[in-house]
ROSE-4610 file (N, C-alpha, C; in Angstrom, 1 decimal, always signed):
// ROSE-4610
residu = [M/M/M/K/K/K/G/G/G/L/L/L/L/L/L/Y/Y/Y/K/K/K/D/D/D/L/L/L/I/I/I/M/M/M/L/L/L/T/T/T/K/K/K/Q/Q/Q/T/T/T/K/K/K/L/L/L/Y/Y/Y/L/L/L/L/L/L/F/F/F/I/I/I/V/V/V/I/I/I/M/M/M/S/S/S/C/C/C/I/I/I/P/P/P/N/N/N/L/L/L/S/S/S/M/M/M/L/L/L/S/S/S/F/F/F/A/A/A/V/V/V/I/I/I/Y/Y/Y/S/S/S/T/T/T/M/M/M/M/M/M/P/P/P/M/M/M/T/T/T/A/A/A/L/L/L/A/A/A/F/F/F/D/D/D/E/E/E/R/R/R/S/S/S/K/K/K/W/W/W/D/D/D/K/K/K/L/L/L/A/A/A/A/A/A/M/M/M/M/M/M/P/P/P/Y/Y/Y/S/S/S/A/A/A/T/T/T/E/E/E/M/M/M/V/V/V/V/V/V/S/S/S/K/K/K/Y/Y/Y/L/L/L/I/I/I/G/G/G/Y/Y/Y/I/I/I/M/M/M/V/V/V/L/L/L/S/S/S/S/S/S/V/V/V/I/I/I/I/I/I/A/A/A/I/I/I/A/A/A/A/A/A/R/R/R/A/A/A/L/L/L/G/G/G/G/G/G/I/I/I/F/F/F/G/G/G/G/G/G/A/A/A/E/E/E/L/L/L/T/T/T/A/A/A/E/E/E/F/F/F/F/F/F/P/P/P/Q/Q/Q/L/L/L/L/L/L/L/L/L/I/I/I/A/A/A/C/C/C/I/I/I/G/G/G/L/L/L/A/A/A/L/L/L/G/G/G/A/A/A/F/F/F/S/S/S/L/L/L/P/P/P/L/L/L/L/L/L/I/I/I/G/G/G/L/L/L/G/G/G/V/V/V/E/E/E/K/K/K/G/G/G/R/R/R/L/L/L/F/F/F/L/L/L/I/I/I/F/F/F/I/I/I/L/L/L/V/V/V/M/M/M/F/F/F/S/S/S/I/I/I/V/V/V/C/C/C/L/L/L/S/S/S/G/G/G/M/M/M/E/E/E/K/K/K/V/V/V/L/L/L/S/S/S/V/V/V/F/F/F/P/P/P/S/S/S/N/N/N/A/A/A/Q/Q/Q/L/L/L/G/G/G/I/I/I/L/L/L/L/L/L/A/A/A/G/G/G/A/A/A/V/V/V/L/L/L/A/A/A/T/T/T/L/L/L/L/L/L/L/L/L/N/N/N/L/L/L/G/G/G/S/S/S/I/I/I/A/A/A/L/L/L/A/A/A/A/A/A/Q/Q/Q/L/L/L/Y/Y/Y/K/K/K/R/R/R/K/K/K/V/V/V/D/D/D]
num = [1/1/1/2/2/2/3/3/3/4/4/4/5/5/5/6/6/6/7/7/7/8/8/8/9/9/9/10/10/10/11/11/11/12/12/12/13/13/13/14/14/14/15/15/15/16/16/16/17/17/17/18/18/18/19/19/19/20/20/20/21/21/21/22/22/22/23/23/23/24/24/24/25/25/25/26/26/26/27/27/27/28/28/28/29/29/29/30/30/30/31/31/31/32/32/32/33/33/33/34/34/34/35/35/35/36/36/36/37/37/37/38/38/38/39/39/39/40/40/40/41/41/41/42/42/42/43/43/43/44/44/44/45/45/45/46/46/46/47/47/47/48/48/48/49/49/49/50/50/50/51/51/51/52/52/52/53/53/53/54/54/54/55/55/55/56/56/56/57/57/57/58/58/58/59/59/59/60/60/60/61/61/61/62/62/62/63/63/63/64/64/64/65/65/65/66/66/66/67/67/67/68/68/68/69/69/69/70/70/70/71/71/71/72/72/72/73/73/73/74/74/74/75/75/75/76/76/76/77/77/77/78/78/78/79/79/79/80/80/80/81/81/81/82/82/82/83/83/83/84/84/84/85/85/85/86/86/86/87/87/87/88/88/88/89/89/89/90/90/90/91/91/91/92/92/92/93/93/93/94/94/94/95/95/95/96/96/96/97/97/97/98/98/98/99/99/99/100/100/100/101/101/101/102/102/102/103/103/103/104/104/104/105/105/105/106/106/106/107/107/107/108/108/108/109/109/109/110/110/110/111/111/111/112/112/112/113/113/113/114/114/114/115/115/115/116/116/116/117/117/117/118/118/118/119/119/119/120/120/120/121/121/121/122/122/122/123/123/123/124/124/124/125/125/125/126/126/126/127/127/127/128/128/128/129/129/129/130/130/130/131/131/131/132/132/132/133/133/133/134/134/134/135/135/135/136/136/136/137/137/137/138/138/138/139/139/139/140/140/140/141/141/141/142/142/142/143/143/143/144/144/144/145/145/145/146/146/146/147/147/147/148/148/148/149/149/149/150/150/150/151/151/151/152/152/152/153/153/153/154/154/154/155/155/155/156/156/156/157/157/157/158/158/158/159/159/159/160/160/160/161/161/161/162/162/162/163/163/163/164/164/164/165/165/165/166/166/166/167/167/167/168/168/168/169/169/169/170/170/170/171/171/171/172/172/172/173/173/173/174/174/174/175/175/175/176/176/176/177/177/177/178/178/178/179/179/179/180/180/180/181/181/181/182/182/182/183/183/183/184/184/184/185/185/185/186/186/186/187/187/187/188/188/188/189/189/189/190/190/190/191/191/191/192/192/192/193/193/193/194/194/194/195/195/195/196/196/196/197/197/197/198/198/198/199/199/199/200/200/200/201/201/201/202/202/202/203/203/203]
x = [+16.2/+14.9/+14.8/+15.1/+15.1/+16.1/+17.2/+18.2/+17.8/+17.1/+16.6/+15.5/+14.6/+13.5/+14.1/+15.0/+15.6/+16.3/+17.0/+17.7/+16.7/+15.6/+14.6/+13.9/+13.6/+12.9/+13.8/+15.1/+16.0/+16.2/+16.3/+16.5/+15.3/+14.1/+12.9/+12.7/+13.0/+12.9/+13.8/+15.0/+15.9/+15.6/+15.2/+15.1/+13.7/+12.7/+11.3/+10.5/+11.1/+10.5/+9.2/+9.3/+8.1/+7.0/+7.4/+6.5/+5.7/+6.5/+5.9/+5.0/+5.4/+4.6/+3.3/+3.3/+2.1/+1.1/+1.6/+0.8/+0.1/+0.9/+0.4/-0.7/-0.5/-1.5/-2.8/-2.7/-3.9/-4.6/-3.9/-4.5/-5.3/-4.9/-5.5/-6.8/-6.9/-8.0/-9.3/-10.3/-11.5/-12.4/-11.8/-12.4/-12.0/-13.0/-12.7/-11.8/-12.0/-11.1/-9.7/-9.4/-8.0/-7.4/-8.2/-7.7/-7.4/-8.2/-7.9/-6.6/-6.3/-5.1/-3.9/-4.1/-3.0/-2.7/-3.7/-3.4/-2.7/-3.1/-2.5/-1.0/-0.7/+0.7/+1.5/+0.8/+1.5/+1.9/+1.1/+1.4/+2.5/+2.8/+3.9/+5.2/+5.3/+6.6/+7.5/+7.0/+7.9/+8.5/+7.7/+8.2/+9.4/+9.3/+10.4/+11.6/+11.4/+12.5/+13.2/+12.4/+12.9/+13.7/+13.2/+13.9/+15.3/+15.4/+16.6/+17.6/+17.0/+17.9/+18.4/+17.6/+18.1/+19.2/+19.0/+19.9/+21.2/+21.2/+22.5/+23.1/+22.5/+22.9/+22.9/+21.9/+21.8/+21.7/+21.0/+20.8/+22.1/+23.1/+24.3/+25.0/+24.9/+25.5/+24.8/+23.4/+22.6/+22.8/+23.2/+23.4/+24.6/+25.4/+26.6/+26.3/+25.1/+24.7/+23.8/+23.7/+22.8/+21.4/+20.8/+19.4/+18.8/+17.7/+17.0/+16.1/+15.7/+14.9/+13.6/+13.0/+11.8/+12.0/+13.1/+13.3/+13.5/+14.2/+14.3/+13.0/+12.1/+10.8/+9.9/+9.8/+8.9/+9.2/+10.5/+10.9/+10.2/+10.1/+9.4/+7.9/+7.3/+5.9/+5.6/+6.5/+6.4/+6.4/+7.2/+7.2/+5.8/+5.1/+3.8/+2.8/+2.9/+2.0/+2.1/+3.4/+3.6/+3.1/+3.2/+2.8/+1.3/+0.6/-0.9/-1.4/-0.8/-1.2/-1.0/+0.1/+0.3/-0.7/-1.1/-2.2/-3.5/-3.8/-5.0/-5.0/-3.9/-3.8/-3.9/-3.3/-3.3/-4.7/-5.4/-6.8/-7.7/-7.6/-8.4/-8.1/-6.8/-6.4/-6.9/-6.9/-7.3/-8.8/-9.6/-11.0/-11.4/-10.6/-10.9/-10.6/-9.5/-9.2/-10.2/-10.6/-11.6/-12.9/-13.3/-14.5/-14.4/-13.2/-13.0/-13.0/-12.4/-12.3/-13.3/-14.4/-15.5/-15.3/-14.4/-14.3/-15.1/-14.6/-15.2/-15.1/-16.2/-16.2/-15.8/-15.4/-15.1/-16.4/-17.0/-18.3/-18.1/-19.1/-19.1/-19.0/-19.6/-19.6/-18.2/-17.3/-16.0/-15.1/-15.3/-14.4/-14.6/-15.8/-15.9/-15.3/-15.5/-14.9/-13.4/-12.8/-11.4/-10.8/-11.5/-11.0/-11.0/-12.1/-12.2/-11.2/-10.9/-9.9/-8.5/-8.2/-7.0/-6.8/-7.9/-7.8/-7.6/-8.2/-8.0/-6.5/-6.0/-4.7/-3.7/-3.9/-3.0/-3.1/-4.3/-4.5/-3.7/-3.7/-2.9/-1.5/-1.0/+0.4/+0.8/-0.2/+0.0/+0.1/-0.6/-0.6/+0.7/+1.1/+2.2/+3.6/+3.8/+5.2/+5.7/+5.0/+5.6/+5.8/+5.0/+5.2/+6.5/+6.7/+7.9/+9.2/+9.1/+10.2/+10.6/+9.5/+9.8/+10.2/+9.7/+10.0/+11.1/+11.3/+12.1/+11.2/+11.7/+10.9/+10.6/+11.7/+11.5/+10.5/+10.6/+9.6/+8.2/+8.2/+6.9/+6.2/+6.8/+6.2/+4.9/+5.0/+3.8/+2.6/+2.9/+1.8/+1.2/+2.1/+1.7/+0.8/+1.2/+0.4/-1.0/-1.1/-2.5/-3.3/-2.6/-3.3/-3.7/-2.9/-3.2/-4.4/-4.5/-5.6/-6.9/-6.9/-8.0/-8.5/-7.5/-7.8/-8.5/-8.0/-8.6/-10.0/-10.3/-11.7/-12.6/-12.2/-13.0/-13.2/-12.1/-12.2/-13.0/-12.7/-13.3/-14.8/-15.1/-16.5/-17.4/-16.9/-17.8/-17.8/-16.9/-16.8/-18.1/-18.7/-19.9/-21.1/-21.1/-22.2/-22.1/-20.9/-20.8/-21.2/-20.8/-21.2/-22.7/-23.3/-24.7/-25.6/-25.0/-25.8/-26.0/-25.2/-25.2/-25.7/-27.1/-27.6/-27.5/-27.5/-27.5/-26.0/-25.9/-24.5/-24.0/-24.9/-24.5/-24.0/-24.7/-24.2/-22.9/-22.8/-21.6/-20.4/-20.7/-19.6/-19.1/-20.1/-19.7/-18.8/-19.2/-18.5/-17.0/-16.9/-15.6/-14.7/-15.4/-14.6/-14.1/-15.0/-14.6/-13.4/-13.5/-12.4/-11.1/-11.2/-9.9/-9.3/-10.2/-9.7/-9.1/-9.8/-9.3/-8.0/-7.9/-6.6/-5.5/-5.8/-4.7/-4.3/-5.2/-4.8/-4.1/-4.5/-3.9/-2.4/-2.2/-0.9/+0.0/-0.5/+0.3/+0.7/-0.2/+0.2/+1.1/+0.9/+1.8/+3.2/+3.4/+4.7/+5.4/+4.7/+5.3/+5.8/+4.9/+5.3/+6.4/+6.4/+7.5/+8.8/+8.8/+10.0/+10.6/+9.8/+10.3/+10.8/+10.2/+10.7/+12.0/+12.1/+13.3/+14.5/+14.2/+15.3/+15.7/+14.8/+15.2/+16.0/+15.6/+16.3/+17.7/+18.0/+19.4/+20.3/+19.7/+20.5/+21.2]
y = [+12.2/+11.5/+11.2/+12.2/+11.9/+10.8/+10.9/+9.8/+8.4/+8.3/+7.0/+6.5/+7.4/+7.1/+6.7/+7.4/+7.2/+5.8/+5.5/+4.2/+3.0/+3.1/+2.1/+1.9/+3.0/+3.0/+2.4/+2.8/+2.2/+0.7/+0.3/-1.1/-1.9/-1.4/-2.2/-2.3/-1.2/-1.2/-2.2/-2.4/-3.3/-4.8/-5.0/-6.3/-6.9/-6.1/-6.6/-6.2/-6.3/-5.8/-6.6/-8.0/-8.8/-8.5/-8.3/-8.0/-6.7/-5.7/-4.4/-4.5/-5.3/-5.5/-6.2/-7.1/-7.8/-6.8/-5.9/-4.9/-4.0/-3.6/-2.8/-3.5/-4.8/-5.6/-5.7/-6.1/-6.2/-4.9/-3.8/-2.5/-2.2/-2.7/-2.4/-3.2/-4.4/-5.2/-4.6/-4.4/-3.8/-4.7/-5.1/-6.0/-5.5/-5.4/-4.9/-5.9/-7.2/-8.1/-8.0/-7.8/-7.7/-6.4/-5.3/-4.1/-4.2/-4.9/-5.2/-5.9/-6.9/-7.6/-6.8/-5.9/-4.9/-4.0/-3.6/-2.8/-3.6/-4.9/-5.7/-5.9/-6.2/-6.3/-5.0/-3.9/-2.6/-2.4/-2.7/-2.5/-3.5/-4.5/-5.4/-4.9/-3.9/-3.4/-2.9/-2.2/-1.8/-3.0/-4.1/-5.3/-5.8/-5.8/-6.2/-5.3/-4.0/-3.1/-3.4/-3.7/-4.0/-5.3/-6.3/-7.6/-7.4/-6.5/-6.3/-5.5/-4.6/-3.9/-4.9/-5.8/-6.8/-7.7/-8.1/-9.0/-8.4/-7.1/-6.4/-5.7/-5.9/-5.2/-3.7/-3.2/-1.7/-1.0/-1.6/-0.9/-0.5/-1.3/-1.0/+0.1/+0.2/+1.3/+2.6/+2.5/+3.6/+4.3/+3.5/+4.0/+5.0/+4.9/+5.8/+7.1/+7.1/+8.3/+9.2/+10.5/+11.5/+11.3/+10.1/+9.9/+9.5/+10.1/+9.8/+8.5/+7.9/+6.7/+7.0/+8.2/+8.6/+8.7/+9.3/+9.4/+8.0/+7.1/+5.7/+5.0/+5.2/+4.6/+5.2/+6.5/+7.2/+6.9/+6.7/+6.4/+5.1/+4.1/+2.9/+3.1/+3.9/+4.2/+4.9/+5.8/+6.5/+5.6/+4.5/+3.5/+2.9/+2.6/+2.0/+3.0/+4.3/+5.3/+5.5/+5.6/+5.8/+4.6/+3.4/+2.2/+2.2/+2.5/+2.5/+3.6/+4.7/+5.8/+5.5/+4.8/+4.4/+3.5/+2.5/+1.6/+2.3/+3.2/+4.0/+4.8/+5.5/+6.2/+5.3/+4.2/+3.2/+2.7/+2.4/+1.9/+2.9/+4.2/+5.3/+5.5/+5.5/+5.6/+4.5/+3.2/+2.1/+2.1/+2.6/+2.7/+3.8/+4.9/+6.0/+5.6/+4.8/+4.3/+3.3/+2.5/+1.4/+2.0/+3.1/+3.8/+4.3/+4.8/+5.3/+4.2/+3.0/+2.0/+0.8/+1.1/+0.2/-0.8/-0.6/-1.5/-1.0/-1.4/-0.9/+0.6/+1.2/+2.7/+3.2/+4.4/+5.1/+5.7/+5.1/+5.5/+6.2/+6.9/+7.6/+6.6/+5.5/+4.4/+3.9/+4.0/+3.4/+4.2/+5.5/+6.3/+6.0/+5.8/+5.4/+4.1/+3.1/+1.8/+1.9/+2.7/+2.9/+3.5/+4.5/+5.2/+4.3/+3.5/+2.6/+1.5/+1.0/+0.0/+0.6/+1.8/+2.4/+2.7/+3.1/+3.3/+2.0/+0.9/-0.4/-0.9/-0.6/-1.0/-0.2/+1.1/+1.9/+1.5/+1.1/+0.6/-0.7/-1.6/-2.8/-2.5/-1.5/-1.2/-0.6/+0.1/+0.7/-0.4/-1.5/-2.6/-3.4/-3.6/-4.5/-4.0/-2.7/-2.2/-2.2/-1.7/-1.9/-3.3/-4.2/-5.6/-6.1/-5.8/-6.2/-5.6/-4.3/-3.6/-4.2/-4.4/-4.9/-6.4/-7.2/-8.7/-9.0/-8.2/-8.6/-9.2/-9.1/-9.5/-11.0/-11.8/-13.3/-13.7/-13.2/-13.6/-13.0/-11.8/-11.1/-11.5/-12.3/-12.7/-13.5/-14.4/-15.3/-14.5/-13.6/-12.7/-11.9/-11.4/-10.6/-11.4/-12.6/-13.5/-13.6/-13.8/-13.9/-12.6/-11.5/-10.2/-10.0/-10.4/-10.3/-11.2/-12.4/-13.3/-12.7/-12.1/-11.5/-10.3/-9.5/-8.4/-8.8/-9.9/-10.4/-10.8/-11.5/-11.9/-10.7/-9.8/-8.6/-7.8/-7.5/-6.6/-7.2/-8.5/-9.1/-9.5/-9.9/-10.3/-9.3/-8.2/-7.3/-5.9/-5.6/-4.2/-3.7/-4.4/-3.9/-3.9/-4.8/-4.9/-3.7/-3.3/-2.1/-0.9/-0.7/+0.5/+0.5/-0.6/-0.6/-0.2/-0.3/+0.1/+1.6/+2.4/+3.8/+4.3/+4.3/+4.7/+6.1/+7.1/+8.5/+9.0/+10.0/+10.6/+11.2/+11.7/+12.2/+11.1/+10.0/+8.9/+8.3/+8.2/+7.7/+8.6/+9.9/+10.9/+10.8/+10.5/+10.4/+9.1/+8.0/+6.8/+7.0/+7.6/+7.8/+8.8/+9.9/+10.8/+10.1/+9.3/+8.5/+7.6/+6.9/+6.0/+6.7/+7.9/+8.6/+9.1/+9.6/+10.1/+9.0/+7.9/+6.7/+6.2/+6.2/+5.8/+6.7/+8.0/+9.0/+8.9/+8.8/+8.7/+7.4/+6.3/+5.0/+5.0/+5.7/+5.8/+6.7/+7.8/+8.6/+7.9/+7.2/+6.4/+5.2/+4.6/+3.5/+4.0/+5.2/+5.8/+6.0/+6.6/+6.9/+5.6/+4.6/+3.3/+2.6/+2.7/+2.0/+2.7/+4.1/+4.8/+4.4/+4.2/+3.8/+2.4/+1.5/+0.1/+0.1/+0.9/+0.9/+1.5/+2.5/+3.1/+2.1/+1.4/+0.4/-0.8/-1.1/-2.2/-1.9/-0.6/-0.3/+0.2/+0.6/+1.1/-0.1]
z = [+3.1/+2.8/+1.3/+0.5/-1.0/-1.4/-0.7/-1.1/-0.7/+0.5/+0.9/-0.1/-0.4/-1.3/-2.7/-3.2/-4.5/-4.5/-3.4/-3.2/-3.3/-2.6/-2.6/-4.0/-4.6/-5.9/-7.0/-7.0/-7.9/-7.7/-6.4/-6.1/-6.5/-6.2/-6.5/-8.0/-8.7/-10.2/-10.8/-10.3/-10.9/-10.4/-9.2/-8.7/-8.8/-9.0/-9.0/-10.3/-11.4/-12.7/-13.0/-12.9/-13.2/-12.2/-10.9/-9.9/-10.2/-10.6/-10.9/-12.1/-13.1/-14.3/-14.0/-13.0/-12.6/-12.0/-11.2/-10.6/-11.6/-12.6/-13.7/-14.5/-14.8/-15.5/-14.7/-13.4/-12.6/-12.5/-12.4/-12.3/-13.6/-14.7/-16.0/-16.2/-15.5/-15.8/-15.2/-15.9/-15.4/-14.5/-13.4/-12.4/-11.0/-10.2/-8.8/-8.0/-8.3/-7.6/-8.0/-9.3/-9.8/-9.3/-9.2/-8.7/-7.2/-6.5/-5.1/-4.9/-5.7/-5.6/-6.0/-7.0/-7.3/-6.2/-5.4/-4.2/-3.2/-3.0/-2.0/-2.3/-3.6/-4.0/-3.9/-4.1/-4.0/-2.6/-1.6/-0.2/+0.3/-0.5/-0.1/-0.6/-1.4/-1.9/-0.8/+0.2/+1.3/+2.1/+2.1/+2.7/+1.9/+0.6/-0.3/+0.0/+0.1/+0.3/+1.7/+2.7/+4.0/+4.0/+3.2/+3.1/+2.4/+1.4/+0.7/+1.7/+2.5/+3.5/+4.5/+5.0/+6.0/+5.4/+4.2/+3.5/+3.3/+3.0/+2.6/+3.9/+5.0/+6.3/+6.2/+5.5/+5.3/+6.6/+7.5/+8.8/+9.5/+9.4/+10.0/+9.3/+8.0/+7.2/+7.5/+7.5/+7.7/+9.0/+10.0/+11.4/+11.4/+10.4/+10.4/+9.5/+9.0/+8.1/+8.9/+8.4/+9.1/+8.9/+9.1/+8.9/+10.3/+10.6/+11.8/+11.6/+12.7/+12.7/+11.9/+12.2/+11.5/+10.0/+9.5/+8.1/+7.5/+8.2/+7.7/+7.5/+8.5/+8.5/+7.4/+7.4/+6.5/+5.0/+4.7/+3.4/+2.9/+3.8/+3.5/+3.3/+4.1/+4.0/+2.7/+2.3/+1.0/-0.2/-0.1/-1.2/-1.3/-0.2/-0.3/-0.8/-0.4/-0.9/-2.4/-2.8/-4.2/-5.1/-4.6/-5.3/-5.4/-4.2/-4.2/-5.1/-5.1/-5.9/-7.4/-7.7/-9.1/-9.6/-8.7/-9.1/-9.4/-8.5/-8.7/-10.0/-10.3/-11.5/-12.8/-12.7/-13.8/-14.0/-12.9/-13.0/-13.6/-13.2/-13.8/-15.3/-15.6/-17.0/-17.9/-17.3/-18.1/-18.3/-17.3/-17.5/-18.5/-18.4/-19.4/-20.8/-21.0/-22.3/-22.8/-21.8/-22.1/-22.6/-22.0/-22.5/-23.9/-24.3/-25.6/-26.6/-26.3/-27.3/-27.1/-26.4/-26.3/-25.2/-24.2/-23.1/-21.9/-20.7/-19.4/-19.3/-19.0/-18.9/-17.5/-17.5/-16.2/-15.7/-14.7/-14.2/-12.9/-12.4/-11.1/-10.0/-10.2/-9.1/-8.9/-9.9/-9.8/-8.8/-8.6/-7.8/-6.3/-5.8/-4.3/-4.1/-5.0/-4.9/-4.8/-5.7/-5.8/-4.6/-4.1/-2.9/-1.7/-1.6/-0.4/-0.5/-1.7/-1.8/-1.5/-1.9/-1.6/-0.1/+0.6/+2.0/+2.8/+2.3/+3.0/+2.7/+1.5/+1.2/+2.1/+2.2/+3.1/+4.5/+5.0/+6.3/+6.5/+5.5/+5.6/+5.7/+5.0/+5.1/+6.5/+7.1/+8.4/+9.5/+9.3/+10.2/+10.0/+8.8/+8.5/+8.8/+8.5/+8.6/+10.0/+11.0/+12.4/+12.8/+12.3/+12.6/+12.0/+10.7/+10.0/+10.6/+11.0/+11.5/+12.9/+13.7/+15.1/+15.1/+14.3/+14.3/+13.3/+12.3/+11.2/+10.1/+8.8/+7.7/+7.8/+8.1/+8.1/+9.1/+10.3/+11.4/+11.2/+10.7/+10.5/+9.2/+8.4/+7.1/+7.3/+8.3/+8.5/+9.0/+9.9/+10.4/+9.2/+8.3/+7.2/+6.3/+6.0/+5.1/+5.7/+7.0/+7.7/+7.5/+7.6/+7.4/+6.0/+5.0/+3.6/+3.3/+3.9/+3.6/+4.2/+5.4/+5.9/+5.1/+4.6/+3.8/+2.5/+1.9/+0.7/+0.9/+2.0/+2.3/+2.5/+3.3/+3.5/+2.3/+1.6/+0.4/-0.7/-1.0/-2.2/-2.0/-0.7/-0.5/+0.0/+0.6/+1.2/+0.7/-0.3/-0.9/-1.4/-2.4/-3.0/-2.0/-1.1/-0.1/+0.8/+1.2/+2.1/+1.4/+0.1/-0.6/-0.9/-1.1/-1.4/-0.2/+1.0/+2.2/+2.3/+1.6/+1.6/+0.3/+0.1/-1.2/-1.6/-0.6/-1.0/-1.0/-1.8/-2.0/-0.6/+0.2/+1.5/+2.4/+2.5/+3.3/+2.8/+1.5/+0.9/+1.1/+1.1/+1.4/+2.8/+3.7/+5.1/+5.3/+4.6/+4.7/+4.2/+3.0/+2.4/+3.2/+3.7/+4.6/+5.8/+6.4/+7.6/+7.3/+6.2/+5.8/+5.6/+4.9/+4.7/+6.0/+6.9/+8.2/+9.0/+9.0/+9.8/+9.3/+7.9/+7.3/+7.6/+7.6/+7.9/+9.3/+10.3/+11.7/+12.0/+11.3/+11.5/+11.0/+9.9/+9.3/+10.1/+10.7/+11.5/+12.8/+13.4/+14.6/+14.2/+13.1/+12.6/+12.4/+11.8/+11.6/+12.9/+13.9/+15.2/+15.9/+15.8/+16.4/+15.7/+14.4/+13.6/+13.8/+14.0/+14.3/+15.6/+16.6/+17.9/+17.8/+17.1/+17.0/+16.2/+15.2/+14.4/+15.2/+16.0/+16.8/+17.9/+18.5/+19.5/+18.8/+17.6/+16.9/+16.5/+16.1/+15.7/+16.9/+18.0/+19.2/+19.8]
């Protein structure tokens, strides 16, 4: 598993430097819309890794190695998790530094927004990866673009409205706990489905 993750991280670092820089810059901008786009692009990194694997015929080589279908799939999910987490950490650090130097401050209201954006981004990854593994990156790309557009509309237009409906801390806590639980269950189910699709694809 560590070897697979290391391979993908090294490949992405070498091949997508400008892409990664773009994610860092958007995460630093003190704007909810830019942060949402940073998370969107972060969840697309596993798709990039899958595209490189298809192009280099990695699946055929991996079939001769002692990796299970689940390990092959989980390594791609971990790329998405690492990227989203990195965007979150960068956003928090940028806000903290902004408060020190007179920019946008790190407020208590920012954390629920950040957590909800991260959950939606991870849910997006859970929907897209089985699709890309089952159909292939080239065929699944059009469906993924549609999902990304819908995500953008929901996240950018409804985020603050959703949070404003829950004025008390208890209600907001229930919302966030539900979002985290739903995201966790969705990803577990997605990994199981993606592993089955990957196994069927290489057999």
